[in-house]
N, C-alpha and C positions, 0 to 999 in steps of 0.2 A: 538312486534316482539319476545320477549322472550317467550311469551305464545305459539306462533306458533312454535318456535324451540322445545319447550318442547313436543308439540303434535306430531311433526314430529319424534323426537327421540323415543316416545312411539310407534308410528306406525312401525318404523324400527325394534324395539326390538320385537314387537308382531309378525311381519312377520317372524323374525328369529326363534322365539319360535315355531310358528305354523308349519314352514317347518321342524323343528327338531323333533317335538312331535305331530304328526298329530292325535294320538289316544287319546289325553287328552286335555281338555280345561283348560287353565291356567288363573290365575288371575293376571292382570297387575297392580294392585293397589300399588304393592311394589315400582313401579317407582316413585310414588309421595313421597316416603320416602327418595329418594336419595338426599343428601345435596348438595347445590351449592358449587362452589370453594371457598376456603378461602385463606387468606394471600396473596392477589394479590398485587404485586408491580412491579416496573420496574427500572432497573439500566441504567444509561447513561454513555457513554464513548465518550468524545469530543476530537478530535485530536487537538494537540497543534501547528497547523501550519496556523491558521487563515483562513482555508478553510470553516469552519462551518460544517464539516462532523461529524455527531453524530451517534453512534451505540446504538440502543435501544434494551434492552433484558428484556422482561416481564416474570414473573414467578408467578405461583399460585398453591396451593395444590388442587388436584382433578379437574384440568382443562383439557379439551379435546382439545380446541382451544382458542386462544387469539387474539382479534382484537385490532390493534393500530391505533388510529386516530391522525394524526400528529399535528393538532392544529396550522398550519402555514398559515391559511387563505384559505386553500383549503379543499375540502371534501374528499380528498384521504385518504385511510387507507390500512393496510396490515393485512392479516390473517396468524397467525403463530401457530405452535405447541408449547407446553409448553417448555420454555427454549431456543427456537429459537430466533435469532436476526434479526433486520432489520436496514439498514443504510439510513440516510436522511441528506441532506445538508440544513442548516438553515442560515439565516442572523443573525447578532448580535441582541440579544433581549431576551424577556421573553415569553414563549409559554406554553399553557395549553394542555397537551397531555392526551387524554382520552384513557383508556385501559379497554376492556371488555373481561372477561374470562367466558367460558361456559363449563359445564360438559357434560357427555355422553348423558344425557337425556334433555339437553337444559336449565338446570338451570344456571343462569349467575349472575355475579356481575360486577360492573364497578367502576373505580376510576378516578379522575382527578388529574394528577400529574404534577407539574410545572417543566419546563425545562428552565434553564438560559444558554444562549450561550453568552459568553463574550470573545472577541478576545484580543490578546496581542497588546499593543501599540508598535510601532517600537522601536527596541533596537540597541545599538552599532552604533549610528549615527555618520558617519564620513563625513565631508564636506571639499571640497577643492575649494577655491576661488582664482583665479589668474587674473592678468591683461594680456590681450592678447598681445602677443609679436609683432604683426604686425598691429593691429587696435587700434588707439588711443581711450582712454576712454571706452574701451570695456572690460568687465570681463567675464570670463568663469567659470561656477559653475558646480561641480560634487558632487553628494551625494550618499552615500551607507549606507544601514541599514538593519538589520534583521527584518523580518515581515513587510516590507514596499514595496509598489509598485510604488509610485510616490512621488514627492516633489514639493513644491512651494517656489520660491525665491522672497523675498520682498527686493527690491533694496535700500530702504531708501530715494529714490528720490521722492520729493513731486509730487503727481499727477500721479505716475506710477503704473500700475496694476502689480500684481505678475506674474511671468513667471513660467509655469509648465513644469516639465520634468519627465521622467521615472527614477526610481532608477538605477544608474549605468551609465546613459548617461550624456553628457555635454550640458548644455544650455548656451546661451550668453545673455548679457544685455548691451546695449549701453547707457552710461550716457551722459547728456548734458554738464556737466562740470566736471573737475577733482576736487578731494577733498576727505574728509573723510565722510563716510556714515555708519549709523547703519543698517547693513543688517541682515536679518533673513531667515533661512531655516526651513520649516515645513515639516517633513516626515510623510506620510500617508500610512496606510495599510488597512486591513479589519476591524480594530477596530475603535470605535468612538474616542478613545483617540489618540492623535498625539504626536510626539516628536519634539522638536525645538532646533535650534542652532542659536546663535546670535554672532555678531562680529562687531567691528568698523573697517571697511576696507578702505584703502587708494586707491582711484582710480587715476591712473596716466595718463598723457597725453604724447603721443609720439611726440617729437619735431624734430626727425631726421628720414629719411626713413630707413627702415630695409631691403628693397628689391631694386634690381637694376631697373633702368629705362628700358623700352622695348628696346630690341636689334634692332638697325636699320637694314633694309634689305641690302643685298649685292648689291652694285652698281658699275658700271664701273666708273673709275676715271674721265672720261669726263662728267659724269652725276651728279656730286655732287661738291659743294664747302663747305667745313666744317670749321667752326670756332672752334668747340670743339666736339670731339667724340673719343671714343676708337676704333671705327671701321674704320673710314676714315682717310686719311692723312689731317692734319689740316694746315690751312694757319697761317701766323704770325699775332697775335693779340697784338697791342701795350699795351693795358691795359684792364683789366676786371672791373676796378673800378676807374673812372676818379676822378680827384681832386675836381671837382664840384658836385660829386654824393652825395646824402643823403642816405648812406647805409654803413654798415660794411661788409667787404668781407674777405673770406678765401677759400683756396683750401682744400677740405676734401676728404677722401676716404670712400666709402660705399661698404662694402664687396669686397674690393680690386679694386673698380672702382673709378676713379677720377671724382669728381663732384664740381661744383661751388656753394658756399653757401653765401647767403646775409641775414643779420639780421638788425633789425631797418630800414627796407627798406621803403623809400618813393619813390625815383627814383634813377636809377643807369645808368651810361653811360659806354658803351663798345666801343672801338675805334680801327680801322684798318687804321689810317691816313697814316702811312708810306707804307702801301700796300693796297690801296683801292680795294674793290672787284668789279669785273665786273660780275654781276649776270643777265645780260640782256638776256642770253640764258636759264636761269633757269625759272621754272614755279611756284615753291613753296618755302617757307621758313618754317623750322621745328624747334621746340624745345620741350623738355620734362621738366616739372616742377613738384615739390613736395612741399607742404606747410602744416603746421599744423594749420594755422590761416587766411591766405589770402583768399578772396572770388573772386577776379578778378585781372587780370593784364592787362597792356597796353604795346604794343610793337610799338615803333616808329623806322622807317628806315629813315636815312638822307643821301641823295646823294649830294656831294659838287659840282656836275656838272663840275668837272675838274679843279676848281681853287685851290683846296688844302687847303682852309681856311674855318673855321667854323665861319664866320662873320655874317651869317644869311642873307647877302644881295644877295647871289647867290646860295642858297640851295634849294633843292627839297625834301620834306619830307611828310610823312603821318603816322598816328597813328591809331591802331585798338585795340579794347577791347575784352577780352575773359574771360568767367567764368571758374573757375578751382575748382576742388574737393579737399577737405582737407583729409589728411591722406593717399593719394594714388597718384601715378604718373598720371599726365594728359598730354597726347600727343596733341600738337597743331601743326597742319599742315595747313598753310595758303596759298591760291593761291595768287601769286603776283598781279594778276588782281584785287584782293580786295584792295590792296594798291593803285593801279592805280586809281580805282574808288574813293578812299579817297583823291586823289590829287597829289600823287607823279608822276613825269614825266620821271624819269630815274632810271635805276638800274645799270648803267655802272660805277659809281664812288661812291659806298656806303662806307662811312667812320665811321658812328656812328649808334649805336643800343641802344635805351634807353628803359629800362624796368621800369614801374611804377606799384605800388601795392596798393591794398585796403585791410585792413585799412592802410592809409598813415602813414609812420613813425614807425610802429610797426610790420610790416609783416616779416615773415621768409620765404625765398624762396630758394630752391635748383634747379639748372639748369644743364641739361645734353643734349647731342645730339642736338647742335645748328648748323644747316647747311641749305644751299640752295640746291635744287635738281630739276631734271626734269625727265620725263619718260625715262626709260632705253632705250638705242639704241638697246639693245638686251636683251630679257627677259630670266631669269633663270627659265626654265620650262621643263617639260617632252616633248620630250626625252632628257636625259642627257647623252652625249657621250664624254665629256672632250676634245673635239677637237677644241672648239672655241678659237680664239686668243684674244677676247675682254671680255669674261665672266670671273668672279672670282669664281672658284669652291672652296668655303671655307667650308670645312668639319671640324666639331668640335668633337674631340674624348672625351670619358668619360669612367670611370670604371677601371683605372689601379689599381695595388695593393694598392695604397694609396688613392683611390677614386678620383684621378684627371684624367687628359686627357691621353688617349692612343695615340700613334703616328699615324697620318694620313697625307697623302700627295698625290697630283696628280703628277704622275711620268711617265717616258717613259715605254711603255709596255715591261715587262721583258720576255715575251714569245709570240712573234708574230707567232702564229701557229694556226692550226685548224680553228675554227669559228671566231677567233679574231686576225686580223693582223693590227689593227689600231695602231696609234702611242702612245696614251696617255690613262692611266687608273688610277683608284683610288686604293691606297694601304692603308690597315688598318692593323696595327700591333697589335697583342694581346700578350703583354709581359707575361712571366711566373708569375703566381699568380694574373693575372687580374681577375676582378669580372666576375661571370657567365653572367652578363648582359652588359658587356663592348661592346662598339660600337662607331659609329660616326653618326652625323646628319648634314644635310644641309637644309637651308630654300630656298624655291622657291619664285619667284616674283609673281606668280599667282597660284591659286588652280588648282589641276589636273583635266583635262577635260576627263571625262569618256564616252563621247558620242560615241567614237569609240570602246569601250570595257571596261571590268572591270577586266581583267587579266593583271598584270604587269610582264614583263620579265626582267631579269637581267643576264648579262654574268658574271660568277663567276669562279675564279681560286682558288682552295683550295688545301692545301698540303696533305689532307687526304680524303678518301672516307667516306661517312656517317656523315659528319658534318652538323649540322642544321644551316641554314641561316634564320634569322628572318628579314622580311621587315615590318617596321612600318611607318604609315603616321599619322600626327597629324594636328588638327585645332588649330593653335597657339593662336587664339582669345578666345578659350573656357576656362572656369574656371580652375584654377590650383589645383592639388592635394597637399598633404602634402610635396611632394618633389619638388614642383614647375613645374611639368610636366602637359601639357594640358590633360584634362579629356575626350576630344572627340578625338578618334583615331581609327585606324583599323590596325591589325597586322596579318600576315600570315607567316607560316614557310614552307620552302622547304629544301630538303636534297640533298647533293652532291652525285653523283654516280661515279665520276672519281676523280683521284688524279693527281695533278701537270699538269693539262690540262684545257683548257677553256671549259665550258659547259654553256648552257642557262637554267636557272631555271625559273619556272613559279609560280606566286603568284596570285591565284584566290581570289580577295578581297571579293567576295560575300560569301566566306566560313566563314567570320567573321560576327557574328550575327548582330552587330550594324552598319555595313558598310552602307553608303548611298551615292549615286552619287551626291546628292544635297549639301553635306558638302564640304567646301573649305579646303581640305587637302593641306597644304603648307609646312609642314616639312617632309623630307624624312630621315629615320633612318635605318641603316644597323647594325645588330648584328651578327658578325661572330662566328661560333661555339657556338651558343647560348645555355645556360644551363650548360656549362663547364667552369672551370677556365682556364685562359690563359696558353699555353704551350710554349710561346716564338716563335709563328709562324706568318707568314704574309699571308694575304688574299688579292686578287685583284678583282676589280669589274669594270664593264663597261656597257654601253648601257642600262640604266634604262629607260624603255619606255612601253607604252601601247602595248600589244601584237597585232600583225597584221599578215596578210599573206604576208610574205617577206622572202628573203633569209637571214639567213638559215631557211630551212623548215624541221622540225623533226617529225611532226604529233603528238606531245605530249602535245601541249598547250591547257589546258581546256578553253572552251568558244569559240574557233576558229572552224570554219567550213571549212575544206579543200575540196573544190568542184572541182573535176576533171571531165572533160567532154571527154568521149571517142568518137572515130570516126573511120570509115573504116571497119566495120564488113562485112561479105559476101554480105549483101544487102545494103551496103553503109550507114548503120545506126551506132549507137553508140556502141563502144566496152564496155563490162562490166568492170567497175572500182569501187573500194571501198577502204575505209580506214579500215583495219582489224587488228586483233591481230597478232603479229609477228609469222609466222608459224615455224620459225627456229631460236630460241633464242640461238645462238652459235657464236663462233668466234668473229669477229669485231663488231657484232651488237647484243647487249643485250637489246635493247630498247623494249618497249611494243607494239608499233603501227607502221604499215608500209602501204605503198600504194601497192595495187594489181592491175595489168592490165592484163586482160585475152585477149588472141589472138586466138579466135575460129578458127577451121579448115575452110579454104577458105577466111579468112580475107584478106583485101587488103595489098599489100606490104608496103604501107605507113600508115597503121593503127597505132593509138596511142591515147594519151590522153593529154589534156591541162588544165592549171589552171591559172586564172588571179591573179596577185599580187595586194595588196592594194596600193603599191607605186613602183616607178621605182627601179630597182636594183641599189644599192649603191656600186660603184666599188672602194670606198675607202678601202673596205675589201679585194680587190683582183680582178683579172680578170680570174681566173681559177675556174670552177665549179666542185666540187667533189660530187659524188653520190654513196651511197652504193647500190649495185645491186645484186640480186639473180636471176640467169638464170638457166633453166633446162639443158642447153647445153653449151659446150665450143665453142667459136668462133662466138657467136651471136653478131651482130652489134647493138649497142644502139646509137640512134641519139638524141642529145639534141639540142633543138632549143629555142630561145627567140626572141620575136617580140615587135615592137613598135605599139601598137594597134591603135594609132592615125594616122599612115601613110596611104597613099592611098591603096586601095584594088585592088587585081588582079582579074582575071575573075572568080575565085572560091570564092571570098570574103575574101581572106586571106591578111593580111598586107604585103606590099611590102618591108618594112624595117625590116630586121631580121638578125640573125646570127645563123648558125647551125654547130655543130661539132660532129664527130663520135668517138666512142671508142668501143673496142671489148672485150667481156668476155673471161677470161682465165681459169675459173674454172666452174664446174657444181654443181648444188644443194648445193651451199654454198655462203655465203656473201663475196663480194670483193668490193673494192672502185675503181671506174673508174674516170679518170680525163679528163675534157673537157676544153682545153686551148682556150678561146675565141679569144685571140690575133692571133691565127693561121689562122683566117678568115680575108681576106683583107678588108671586109666590116665592120668589128667591129669598134665601136667608143664609148668611155666611155661617151661622151656627149649625146648619144641617150637615150631616156627614154624607156628601155626595160621593159615591164610590164607583158607580157605573157610568161609562160614557158611551153614547150611541150616535151614529151618523146615518142620516137618511139621504141618499143621493137622489136628485130629481124628485123631491118629495111632492106627493099629490098627483103624480102621473104614473101610469102603468109603464113597465119596462119596455125599452125599445132595442134591446140587445147591445147595450153600450157598457164600456168600462169607465170608471171614475177613479181618480188617484188622490190620496191625501197624505200629508206629511206635516211634521212640526206643530203639534198641538201644544200651545203655550198659554200661560196666564200673564196678563199684563193689566195695567191701569188705563 
């Protein structure tokens, strides 16, 4: 190759000389006397960050070009000019780099120069090993070090493999037993060398629960008989630890919540002899238990069959066995039918409840939420309107200035006006200095059913315009985050547009990326003035429900299709109708969207448009219909009609059960609110299912080629 290069260089030089001196013939033998490059060497600059990036700078006297062959197992090379550099990333190791320098006529020399790439071992290793605060015999390990990317944790437990984590992250290890272990952390980086940390660490066992038992669902008083719970009203229990029990007993408090604790438990008797329970109308018995060492418990129910004596001669009893988990609350919910199958014949005179544990005599057991229950007579579910006389609307506030509960209450409606004239609403007070995320939550008895739609509407009364209201829904069974909140949720914001008046806000849940109709969202949370600290204000809420076509109708709810059907054009066909952008955003109507009904020239005197509602009109909100109307003329009659579509039809196919009321416009080319008092019609009856609404613009006159606009059909008193 070198000979070829030399010949090529001679040819190039010859051509240059011939072209420059065509009159003379030149001797090119002098080229053979040009000396090859000398003093060929290369300098290496290796970055000190364990990346293996090497800068190679070759130099030689008399060199025209220099080739660098990297020697890293590839055939790759780079051609440089004298003094130019090239960068290459190497693994840690020793490499033979070949460098070839050539002069102008192709004379060349080469050298083989050794390159040693040595990385730094991890430095400044800091290891934090801690017992987990909630999980017994679990340790959490975090390692940080310079020049390291990962670490291995060797637990010291015989037969256990090391656990690997990235530098800076926390890994966990679950020990089989508490005790002292020789642990080792090995930090690794790009270098072959590693850095180690060792420690004799004491692994502890959690013998008491650190979290509360699951909060029982809200139930009507008639649907539960509670022996022990902070949620329900408890019956009188004579003793939680009979004289014949083999167990030590004490009342304890876990995070402010009362719990029953048994140690050295073999079996324990609980008695309600002076007040026997009649659980014959119940369907289940429930208790929550927590243990650090028991593997199973048995629960026996004893019915004295009315004789009041525990003599064994006239008792009915049955015992069932349940596996339980250590280190976490286990909820046991047992159908009473299972006890019946096990031999008990009555639940009308239950006096004793006997708990037995395995291992016998050494078990530790915490008991909470011990009660009988049956399916609720009325479910707490959407819609929530706060008007039921049997449901307990229990909202729990959070986020006051001291991070405790903000005041919440179900109260009499303080402003029976506009779209909300019902009796009872939810009040959430946000005291001055409350957290930006302060709010209140309520659990439902069943997951929200989104089969009818995915937009939720809430009537809101805010003291200010422009306050953000955040609606959040949670799956309470999902894993908890660091603050104890469910990690599966959906939340959507809406902003108030009026002050000190009721309005209906819409929350399109599909705008939240992880929302799914298949998730059982059972917690409802409202955050008033979300994102701002409390200013000592009160907010009111009502009618939390899936959006549907119902009164009030404001044409603003996303996801709803407002289908109006026109009728009575000059050819007895449909009138043009459409939901359009508000053509006159002024005065009393600043909303975005309205209904347009065109009445072309020659349309019938009875021309109009109708829309079917998703449910009958609820006259609990009032018996007057108010409608915002925009008419091109003063004195036009607007007829409002509502029908029972299930009633018999007349000769034209229209329902025969209806009510209709007229009102007359008083202004032209601007919005006004007209009132239609349904009670002024003798045929009106609040017990009738009126489900069709019909509007007749300029009723009684033929069409004059005009458009009429309508908005905000509401019920009021």
